C-alpha positions as CSV (number, residue, x, y, z in Angstrom):
1,X,4.7,5.6,13.9
2,X,1.9,3.2,13.2
3,X,0.6,3.1,9.5
4,X,-3.0,4.3,10.8
5,X,-1.5,7.2,12.8
6,X,0.1,8.1,9.3
7,X,-3.2,7.6,7.3
8,X,-5.3,11.2,6.4
9,X,-8.8,11.1,7.7
10,X,-10.8,9.7,5.0
11,X,-12.2,12.8,2.9
12,X,-10.0,15.6,4.1
13,X,-8.7,16.6,0.7
14,X,-11.9,16.2,-0.7
15,X,-14.3,19.4,-1.1
16,X,-17.7,17.5,-2.5
17,X,-19.1,20.4,-3.9
18,X,-16.1,21.1,-6.1
19,X,-16.3,17.8,-7.8
20,X,-17.3,17.6,-11.0
21,X,-20.3,15.1,-11.6
22,X,-22.3,16.7,-14.3
23,X,-18.9,16.3,-16.6
24,X,-19.9,12.7,-16.7
25,X,-23.8,12.8,-16.0
26,X,-23.9,12.3,-13.0
27,X,-20.9,10.4,-12.4
28,X,-17.1,10.5,-11.6
29,X,-14.7,7.8,-12.3
30,X,-12.5,6.5,-9.3
31,X,-9.3,4.8,-9.8
32,X,-8.6,2.2,-6.6
33,X,-5.6,1.5,-5.8
34,X,-3.8,-0.5,-2.9
35,X,-2.7,2.3,0.1
36,X,0.4,-0.2,0.8
37,X,1.4,-1.6,-2.6
38,X,0.0,1.1,-4.7
39,X,-1.2,-1.5,-7.6
40,X,-4.1,-0.3,-9.4
41,X,-7.0,-2.5,-7.9
42,X,-9.6,-1.0,-10.0
43,X,-11.6,1.4,-12.0
44,X,-15.8,2.1,-10.9
45,X,-17.8,5.1,-10.8
46,X,-19.5,7.5,-8.3
47,X,-22.2,9.7,-8.2
48,X,-22.6,12.2,-5.0
49,X,-24.6,9.7,-2.7
50,X,-22.1,7.0,-3.3
51,X,-19.4,8.8,-1.9
52,X,-21.1,10.8,0.8
53,X,-22.1,6.9,2.3
54,X,-18.2,6.2,1.3
55,X,-16.8,9.2,3.9
56,X,-19.5,8.0,6.4
57,X,-19.0,4.4,5.7
58,X,-15.1,3.9,6.0
59,X,-16.0,1.3,3.4
60,X,-16.2,2.1,-0.7
61,X,-19.0,2.7,-2.1
62,X,-20.1,2.7,-5.6
63,X,-22.3,3.1,-8.5
64,X,-23.1,0.6,-10.8
65,X,-24.0,1.3,-14.5
66,X,-25.1,-2.0,-15.0
67,X,-27.2,-2.7,-11.6
68,X,-28.5,1.4,-12.0
69,X,-27.8,1.8,-8.2
70,X,-25.5,1.9,-5.5
71,X,-23.7,-0.9,-4.1
72,X,-21.1,-1.6,-1.4
73,X,-18.0,-3.5,-2.5
74,X,-18.3,-6.4,-0.6
75,X,-21.9,-7.0,0.3
76,X,-22.0,-10.1,-1.3
77,X,-18.3,-11.5,-1.8
78,X,-17.5,-10.7,1.8
79,X,-14.4,-8.8,0.0
80,X,-14.5,-5.2,1.7
81,X,-12.0,-2.0,0.6
82,X,-11.4,0.3,3.5
83,X,-10.9,3.5,2.2
84,X,-7.3,5.5,3.5
85,X,-7.5,8.9,1.3
86,X,-9.9,10.0,-1.7
87,X,-8.2,12.5,-3.5
88,X,-9.7,14.3,-7.0
89,X,-7.7,15.1,-9.8
90,X,-6.6,18.6,-11.2
91,X,-9.6,19.0,-12.8
92,X,-12.0,18.0,-9.9
93,X,-13.6,15.7,-12.8
94,X,-12.2,12.4,-10.9
95,X,-11.1,10.4,-7.6
96,X,-8.3,8.3,-6.8
97,X,-9.3,6.7,-3.9
98,X,-6.2,4.3,-1.4
99,X,-7.7,1.6,0.3
100,X,-6.6,-1.9,2.3
101,X,-8.0,-4.2,0.8
102,X,-9.5,-7.5,2.8
103,X,-9.4,-10.7,0.0
104,X,-9.8,-9.6,-3.6
105,X,-10.8,-6.5,-5.5
106,X,-12.2,-8.5,-8.6
107,X,-14.9,-10.1,-9.4
108,X,-12.9,-12.9,-11.0
109,X,-11.7,-13.6,-7.5
110,X,-7.8,-12.1,-8.2
111,X,-6.2,-9.4,-6.3
112,X,-6.6,-6.4,-9.2
113,X,-9.0,-6.2,-12.5
114,X,-5.9,-5.6,-14.3
115,X,-3.8,-8.8,-14.5
116,X,-2.9,-11.8,-12.3
117,X,0.2,-9.8,-10.8
118,X,-0.2,-9.3,-7.2
119,X,1.8,-6.2,-5.6
120,X,4.4,-5.3,-8.8
121,X,7.6,-3.2,-8.5
122,X,8.2,-1.9,-5.3
123,X,4.6,-3.0,-3.8
124,X,6.4,-6.0,-3.6
125,X,8.4,-4.2,-0.7
126,X,4.9,-3.2,1.2
127,X,3.2,-7.4,0.4
128,X,6.9,-8.3,2.4
129,X,5.8,-5.9,5.0
130,X,2.9,-7.7,5.7
131,X,4.1,-11.3,5.4
132,X,6.6,-10.3,8.3
133,X,4.1,-8.6,10.5
134,X,1.9,-11.7,10.0
135,X,5.0,-14.2,10.8
136,X,5.7,-12.0,13.8
137,X,2.4,-13.8,14.9
138,X,4.5,-17.7,14.4
139,X,5.5,-20.2,16.4
140,X,9.5,-19.2,15.9
141,X,10.7,-22.9,16.1
142,X,9.0,-22.8,12.9
143,X,9.2,-19.6,11.4
144,X,12.8,-17.7,10.8
145,X,10.9,-14.1,10.6
146,X,9.2,-15.0,13.9
147,X,13.2,-16.2,15.7
148,X,14.5,-13.3,14.7
149,X,11.9,-11.0,16.3
150,X,11.5,-13.0,19.7
151,X,15.2,-12.6,19.9
152,X,15.0,-8.9,19.5
153,X,16.4,-6.0,17.5
154,X,19.9,-6.8,18.9
155,X,19.7,-10.0,16.8
156,X,18.5,-8.8,13.9
157,X,20.7,-5.4,13.5
158,X,23.1,-8.5,13.6
159,X,22.1,-10.1,10.7
160,X,22.0,-6.5,8.8
161,X,25.2,-6.1,9.3
162,X,26.4,-9.5,8.0
163,X,23.9,-9.4,5.2
164,X,25.5,-6.0,4.3
165,X,28.9,-6.8,4.2
166,X,27.9,-10.6,2.0
167,X,26.1,-8.5,-0.5
168,X,29.0,-5.5,-0.8
169,X,31.3,-8.5,-1.2
170,X,28.7,-9.5,-4.1
171,X,28.9,-6.5,-5.3
172,X,33.1,-6.8,-5.6
173,X,33.6,-10.2,-6.4
174,X,29.9,-12.1,-7.1
175,X,27.8,-12.2,-10.6
176,X,24.4,-10.0,-11.2
177,X,22.4,-13.3,-9.9
178,X,24.5,-13.4,-6.5
179,X,24.5,-9.8,-5.8
180,X,20.8,-9.8,-6.5
181,X,20.2,-12.4,-3.9
182,X,22.4,-11.2,-1.6
183,X,21.0,-7.5,-1.7
184,X,18.0,-9.3,-1.4
185,X,18.3,-11.1,1.5
186,X,19.6,-7.5,3.3
187,X,16.6,-6.0,1.6
188,X,14.6,-8.5,4.2
189,X,16.7,-8.4,7.1
190,X,16.1,-4.5,7.2
191,X,12.3,-4.6,7.5
192,X,12.9,-7.3,9.9
193,X,14.8,-4.7,12.1
194,X,12.4,-1.7,11.5
195,X,9.6,-4.1,12.5
196,X,11.3,-5.2,15.8
197,X,12.0,-1.3,16.6
198,X,8.2,-0.8,15.6
199,X,8.9,1.2,12.9
200,X,7.8,0.8,8.7
201,X,9.3,1.0,5.7
202,X,7.4,4.2,5.0
203,X,9.6,6.0,8.3
204,X,12.3,5.4,5.8
205,X,10.8,6.5,2.6
206,X,9.6,9.7,4.3
207,X,13.1,10.8,5.0
208,X,14.0,10.1,1.5
209,X,11.2,12.1,0.8
210,X,12.5,14.9,2.7
211,X,15.6,14.6,1.3
212,X,14.7,15.1,-2.0
213,X,12.9,18.0,-0.9
214,X,15.9,19.7,0.3
215,X,17.5,18.6,-2.5
216,X,15.5,20.7,-5.3
217,X,17.0,24.1,-6.2
218,X,14.5,27.0,-5.3
219,X,11.8,27.5,-8.1
220,X,12.8,31.5,-8.9
């Protein structure tokens, strides 16, 4: 399943009429989040017209309090935010906008308005997946990732097995740094294997989510 097929249609979870714009004098705050890495990119505001334009265009459009009007991200910089989903909070007076950014979200030419770090925490896995996808088109003579993918799933699976053994040995006899390094190699090769099988890491996360749900005790 592709990432596009997995994504919900824009506005599917949202009833614009249910949003409480009055509480914020006609505006609601919008938390903009990278759909892949889950990194918070910026916080902006929308009025009803900006929300409508966002849903219709598929690109993030906001209301600028300093400019006193609507603006679509990227009109001058070219750095756009393609919307994946729009989700309101429990009080219907704020929304989370999950996006696929093209370029930087911050006007200071940074990925995020909140610090310099790129894809912190588990977001690093999504960034690795994006890097692997980009390297797939590289020259196999110059890219290890491209060479593995060109050799096919069987070869990549062999590498996963080798790295799994090395990780296990490091877990028994190695120090923490060695275990962390071997585990990183294992994760990388696993991600390449998923790519070779036309899968994404979200397929793995979906299984974990299903298992977590099955493990929950029934509500009384």
